C-alpha positions in Angstrom: -3.8 20.0 3.5 -2.2 16.3 3.1 0.6 15.6 5.6 3.6 13.5 4.8 6.1 12.2 7.3 9.7 12.2 6.5 12.0 9.4 8.2 15.1 10.0 6.7 19.0 10.4 8.5 20.1 12.7 5.5 19.7 16.2 7.0 20.4 17.7 4.0 17.5 15.5 2.2 15.0 16.2 5.1 15.6 20.0 4.1 15.2 19.1 0.5 12.0 17.5 0.5 10.7 19.9 3.3 11.1 22.2 0.8 9.6 21.2 -2.0 6.5 19.0 0.2 5.7 22.5 1.6 5.9 24.6 -1.6 4.1 21.9 -2.8 1.1 22.6 -0.4 2.0 19.4 1.8 2.4 19.7 5.6 5.6 17.7 6.7 6.9 16.3 9.8 10.4 14.4 9.7 12.5 11.8 12.1 15.8 11.0 12.0 15.5 7.9 13.8 13.5 4.3 12.5 12.1 3.6 16.0 11.3 7.2 16.6 9.4 7.9 13.3 7.9 4.7 13.7 6.1 5.6 16.8 5.3 9.4 15.4 3.9 7.1 12.2 1.3 5.2 14.9 0.7 8.0 17.0 0.0 10.2 14.4 -2.7 10.7 10.9 -0.7 11.1 8.3 -1.8 11.2 4.2 1.9 9.7 3.0 5.3 8.1 5.0 8.4 8.9 2.9 10.7 6.4 4.6 14.4 5.7 3.9 15.8 2.3 3.9 19.3 2.7 5.9 17.8 4.0 9.3 19.6 4.1 13.0 18.3 1.9 15.8 15.5 0.3 13.2 15.8 0.0 9.0 13.2 1.2 6.6 12.0 -2.7 6.6 11.6 -3.6 9.9 9.7 0.0 10.2 7.3 -0.8 7.1 6.7 -4.3 8.4 5.7 -3.3 12.2 3.6 0.0 10.6 1.3 -2.5 8.4 0.7 -4.8 11.2 -0.9 -1.7 13.0 -1.6 1.2 10.6 -2.6 1.5 6.5 -0.9 4.8 5.8 0.7 4.9 2.1 4.4 4.4 2.1 7.0 5.1 -0.8 10.6 4.0 0.4 13.6 5.9 -0.8 16.1 3.4 -1.8 19.9 3.2 -3.1 20.4 1.4 -6.5 22.7 -1.1 -4.7 19.6 -2.3 -2.1 17.4 -4.1 -4.6 16.9 -7.3 -2.6 15.8 -4.6 0.4 14.0 -2.8 -2.4 12.0 -5.9 -3.3 11.4 -6.7 0.2 9.8 -3.7 0.9 7.6 -3.8 -1.6 6.5 -7.1 -0.5 5.8 -6.3 3.6 3.7 -3.4 1.9 5.1 -0.1 0.6 3.0 1.3 -1.7 5.8 2.5 -4.2 10.1 3.3 -4.1 12.4 5.7 -5.6 16.1 5.0 -5.6 18.7 8.0 -5.1 19.7 9.9 -6.6 16.2 11.1 -7.2 14.9 14.5 -9.1 12.9 16.3 -7.3 10.3 16.1 -10.1 10.2 12.8 -10.0 9.9 12.2 -6.4 6.9 14.7 -6.1 4.9 12.8 -9.0 5.7 9.5 -7.1 4.0 11.5 -4.2 1.2 13.1 -6.1 0.7 9.3 -8.1 0.1 7.1 -4.2 -2.3 10.1 -2.8 -4.4 10.1 -6.2 -4.8 5.8 -5.9 -5.8 6.4 -2.4 -8.4 9.6 -3.5 -9.5 7.0 -6.3 -10.6 4.4 -4.2 -11.6 6.7 -1.4 -13.8 7.8 -4.0 -15.1 5.1 -6.0 -18.0 5.1 -4.2 -19.0 8.5 -5.3 -19.3 6.9 -8.6 -20.6 4.0 -7.8 -24.0 2.6 -7.1 -23.1 1.3 -3.8 -20.2 2.5 -1.5 -20.4 -1.2 -0.2 -19.8 -4.5 -1.2 -21.5 -7.7 1.0 -20.2 -11.1 -0.1 -21.0 -14.2 2.7 -19.5 -12.8 5.7 -17.6 -10.2 4.4 -18.6 -5.9 4.2 -16.5 -4.1 1.9 -17.1 -0.6 2.6 -15.1 1.4 0.2 -15.9 4.8 1.3 -14.6 4.1 4.3 -12.1 2.0 2.9 -13.6 -0.4 5.8 -13.4 -4.4 5.7 -15.2 -6.5 8.0 -15.5 -10.7 8.3 -18.0 -11.7 10.2 -18.5 -9.3 12.4 -14.6 -8.0 13.5 -12.7 -5.4 11.3 -9.9 -6.1 9.4 -6.8 -4.3 9.0 -5.4 -4.0 5.2 -2.9 -2.4 3.9 -3.5 0.2 0.9 -2.5 -2.5 -1.6 -4.5 -5.5 -0.3 -7.5 -3.0 -0.1 -7.3 -1.9 -3.9 -6.2 -5.6 -4.8 -9.7 -6.8 -2.8 -12.1 -3.5 -4.0 -11.0 -4.2 -7.6 -11.1 -7.9 -7.8 -14.5 -7.9 -5.8 -15.9 -5.1 -7.8 -15.4 -7.1 -10.9 -16.5 -10.7 -9.7 -15.4 -13.4 -11.8 -13.1 -12.1 -14.2 -9.5 -13.4 -14.1 -7.0 -11.5 -13.7 -3.4 -12.1 -14.3 -0.5 -11.2 -12.0 1.1 -9.1 -14.9 -2.6 -7.9 -15.2 -2.4 -6.8 -11.1 0.8 -5.6 -10.8 -0.2 -3.1 -13.6 -3.3 -1.8 -12.8 -2.4 -1.7 -8.6 1.0 -0.9 -8.8 1.7 0.5 -12.4 4.0 -0.1 -15.3 7.2 1.0 -13.1 7.1 -2.8 -11.4 7.0 -4.8 -14.0 9.0 -8.2 -13.1 7.4 -8.0 -9.8 5.0 -10.5 -10.3 6.0 -12.4 -7.1 4.9 -9.3 -5.1 1.5 -9.9 -6.0 1.6 -13.3 -4.5 2.9 -12.0 -1.5 0.1 -9.5 -1.4 -2.7 -12.5 -2.0 -1.6 -14.5 0.6 -1.6 -12.1 3.5 -4.9 -11.2 2.5 -6.4 -14.9 2.1 -4.6 -15.1 5.3 -6.9 -12.0 7.0 -9.8 -12.5 5.1 -10.2 -16.1 4.6 -11.2 -18.5 7.3 -9.2 -21.3 6.0 -6.2 -20.9 3.5 -6.1 -24.1 2.0 -9.7 -23.4 0.8 -10.8 -20.0 0.3 -13.7 -19.1 -0.4 -13.5 -15.2 -1.6 -10.1 -15.1 -3.7 -9.7 -17.8 -5.7 -6.7 -19.3 -8.0 -7.3 -19.7 -11.2 -4.6 -22.5 -12.6 -2.6 -21.2 -15.4 -3.8 -17.5 -15.5 -3.8 -15.9 -11.5 -6.9 -15.2 -9.3 -10.2 -13.8 -9.7 -12.9 -13.0 -6.9 -15.3 -15.7 -6.0 -18.5 -14.8 -7.9 -20.9 -17.2 -6.9 -20.6 -15.8 -2.9 -22.3 -12.4 -4.0 
């Protein structure tokens, strides 16, 4: 059974989410405090976290930032319509999706299933590929285990960073525009957030490249976007 952590300080929303997620055969836990919710997320294994932006002791953006430094659990942010700037920041620091309040339960469940499905599809890619791993220079990408090793060191990537890397490394030499990457990794709901792709690529490079000024894995194709270097495979 998939496990979902709810970090939300409105008891009515927590109760509503628990009822419907449980009915959809998810196991739920919750915290109404940001710092305590973060600790729960770090101490336990969850398949998804529903994270409110406005929380006591630590806001959702800070929770997401600290979580991403340690773990790769998918995150859906719950935001108010007036929190556009925070929503953009949330996406750029590693949230996988967002949904604005007030939201319909049907929409929320659809978003939950979509994030779960994307995560499962990336993991099960190995079942349809000839190989479950990709080797390039000093990098090993284990698709099945969602693990990346560079020069003998395990690299912690967020779900979106991992999906970006697997997509491009599976299609070396193909040029992807920012819009294409946004649509393929985030989905069409994020039209207009192309700068989010830049932020994720920069963080990905910072983790896998030994020299950010002279990358060997993910290359910029000027006027187009990005590609994985086919010459190192």
